[in-house]
C-alpha positions in Angstrom: 9.1 -13.8 -8.3 7.0 -14.3 -10.9 7.1 -11.7 -14.4 3.5 -10.0 -12.8 3.7 -7.5 -10.0 0.1 -6.5 -7.9 0.5 -4.1 -5.0 -2.8 -5.2 -2.2 -3.5 -2.6 -0.5 -5.7 -3.3 2.6 -4.1 -7.1 2.1 -4.2 -8.3 5.9 -7.7 -9.9 6.0 -10.8 -9.7 4.1 -11.1 -9.4 0.0 -8.1 -8.1 0.1 -6.3 -11.3 2.2 -8.3 -13.4 -0.7 -7.3 -11.6 -3.5 -3.8 -11.7 -2.7 -4.2 -15.7 -2.5 -6.4 -15.4 -5.4 -3.2 -14.0 -7.7 -0.7 -15.6 -6.2 -0.2 -18.0 -8.3 0.3 -15.6 -11.6 1.7 -12.8 -9.4 4.4 -11.7 -7.3 2.6 -10.0 -4.1 3.6 -7.0 -2.8 1.2 -6.6 0.2 0.3 -3.5 2.4 -1.7 -3.3 5.7 -1.1 -1.9 9.0 -1.5 -5.4 11.0 2.5 -7.2 10.5 0.9 -10.4 12.3 -1.7 -10.8 9.9 0.8 -9.6 6.8 2.7 -12.6 8.1 0.1 -15.1 8.0 -0.5 -14.0 4.5 2.7 -14.9 3.7 2.3 -17.9 5.1 -0.2 -19.5 2.5 1.5 -17.5 -0.4 4.4 -19.5 -0.2 2.7 -22.8 0.7 0.3 -23.0 -2.1 3.8 -21.6 -4.3 3.5 -17.7 -4.4 5.9 -15.4 -3.0 5.0 -12.0 -1.5 7.1 -8.5 -0.1 5.4 -7.6 3.5 4.8 -3.7 3.7 3.9 -3.7 6.9 2.3 0.3 6.4 -0.1 2.8 7.4 -1.6 3.9 4.2 -2.6 7.7 5.6 1.4 8.0 6.0 1.9 10.1 3.0 5.3 9.9 3.2 6.2 5.8 3.8 3.6 5.3 0.9 5.6 8.0 -1.4 9.3 6.0 -0.3 7.1 2.5 -0.9 6.5 3.6 -4.1 10.1 4.4 -5.2 11.0 1.6 -3.9 8.8 -0.5 -6.2 9.5 1.4 -8.8 13.6 0.9 -8.6 13.5 -2.9 -7.7 10.7 -3.4 -10.6 10.6 -0.8 -12.9 6.8 -0.4 -12.5 2.9 -2.2 -11.3 1.2 -4.5 -13.4 -2.0 -4.5 -10.7 -3.2 -1.8 -7.9 -6.5 -3.4 -6.3 -7.5 -0.8 -3.8 -9.4 -2.7 -0.6 -8.5 -0.7 2.6 -11.2 1.0 4.2 -12.1 2.8 7.3 -15.8 1.1 8.9 -16.8 3.6 11.2 -19.0 3.0 13.5 -22.8 3.2 12.6 -24.2 6.7 13.9 -27.0 9.3 13.4 -25.8 11.4 11.0 -26.1 14.4 14.1 -24.6 12.1 15.9 -21.1 10.8 13.9 -17.8 11.4 16.4 -15.6 13.6 15.0 -12.9 11.9 15.4 -14.3 7.9 13.3 -14.9 10.7 10.5 -12.1 12.5 10.9 -10.1 8.9 10.2 -12.5 7.7 7.8 -11.6 10.7 5.7 -8.0 10.3 6.2 -8.4 6.0 5.0 -11.4 7.3 2.5 -10.6 9.8 0.6 -7.8 11.8 1.3 -5.2 8.2 1.5 -7.0 6.8 -1.8 -6.5 10.6 -3.3 -2.3 10.2 -2.8 -2.2 7.0 -3.6 -3.5 7.5 -7.4 -1.0 9.7 -7.8 1.6 8.0 -6.5 0.3 4.8 -8.1 -0.4 5.7 -11.2 3.2 6.8 -13.4 4.4 2.8 -11.9 1.2 1.5 -13.6 1.7 3.7 -17.1 5.3 1.8 -17.4 3.7 -1.2 -17.8 1.7 -2.5 -20.6 -1.8 -3.6 -20.0 -1.9 -2.8 -16.1 -5.0 -1.6 -14.3 -5.9 -0.3 -11.1 -9.4 -1.6 -9.2 -11.5 -0.4 -6.8 -14.2 -2.2 -5.0 -17.6 -0.2 -4.9 -19.5 -0.4 -1.6 -22.7 1.8 -2.0 -24.2 2.6 1.8 -24.4 6.7 0.9 -28.0 7.6 1.9 -28.5 4.5 4.0 -29.4 4.8 7.7 -26.6 5.1 10.0 -24.4 5.0 7.5 -23.3 8.4 6.9 -19.8 8.9 7.9 -18.8 5.1 6.0 -21.0 6.3 3.2 -19.9 10.0 2.3 -16.6 8.8 2.7 -16.4 5.6 0.9 -18.7 7.3 -2.2 -16.1 10.4 -2.0 -13.8 7.1 -2.8 -15.5 6.0 -5.6 -16.2 9.7 -7.1 -12.3 10.1 -7.1 -11.8 6.5 -8.7 -14.8 7.4 -11.5 -12.8 10.5 -11.9 -9.3 8.2 -12.7 -11.2 6.1 -14.4 -13.0 8.8 -17.3 -9.1 10.8 -17.2 -7.5 7.5 -18.3 -9.7 5.8 -20.9 -8.0 6.5 -23.0 -4.2 7.0 -22.1 -4.2 4.5 -19.2 -3.6 2.6 -17.0 -7.3 1.1 -16.9 -9.1 1.9 -13.7 -11.6 -0.7 -12.6 -14.4 -0.4 -9.8 -16.4 -3.5 -9.2 -19.0 -4.6 -7.0 -18.3 -7.6 -4.7 -21.1 -9.5 -3.2 -21.9 -9.6 0.4 -19.2 -11.2 2.6 -18.5 -12.8 6.1 -15.6 -10.3 6.7 -14.7 -8.2 9.5 -15.8 -4.7 8.4 -19.5 -6.4 8.1 -20.4 -7.9 11.1 -19.4 -4.4 13.2 -21.8 -2.9 10.6 -24.2 -5.8 11.5 -23.8 -8.3 14.0 -25.4 -11.1 15.1 -26.6 -11.7 11.3 -27.2 -15.4 9.5 -23.2 -15.6 7.4 -24.1 -18.8 6.6 -25.7 -17.2 3.6 -22.6 -15.0 2.6 -20.7 -15.4 0.4 -16.5 -16.1 1.6 -13.9 -13.9 0.5 -12.3 -16.3 -1.6 -15.1 -17.5 -4.1 -15.4 -13.6 -4.3 -11.9 -13.4 -5.0 -11.8 -16.5 -7.6 -14.8 -14.7 -10.0 -13.7 -10.8 -9.5 -10.0 -11.7 -10.7 -12.1 -13.5 -13.9 -13.5 -9.7 -14.2 -10.5 -7.6 -13.9 -7.7 -10.1 -15.5 
């Protein structure tokens, strides 16, 4: 494998898959997502480009599985150079007074609780490598009409990331928060069905620009 290791949570599609592909020439990719088939397709693309990946078909809300993964990373590689957290749950759009309790609970588990647990698990791995960094991706939907569940939990996720960023400014690891432009992803299609997607920036192009900023 290459000398550096990148963990991508939410790697099966969209921005996560695009980042995994763009990082593969310089990093071994540890790809985490629930969808095994999509991970295998990602692995095929990475191998076709001469890169390498380790697939972890896991649910990030499973705390035990994520603790085991982080322990395995330490045992096998001794640390981690980069963590890109792209996993997110997009609850259906709804007026605030009609948000489904199940959808809101899932949003909290994926977007907030899992992020809190992952920060705790991943931080020691990043501290084991010089110049390691964690990267989060903002989406400023908080307060917009019908985005109550997604906006509230995505904003909470970013609050966790910003607190971690401030706390580690002197000690490391470096925590970065980037704001990608609108992309023609499945997540966006759930929010804006029927949208003209030709004006949106493809995830691969966004990933290339983001990598320039993060590395």
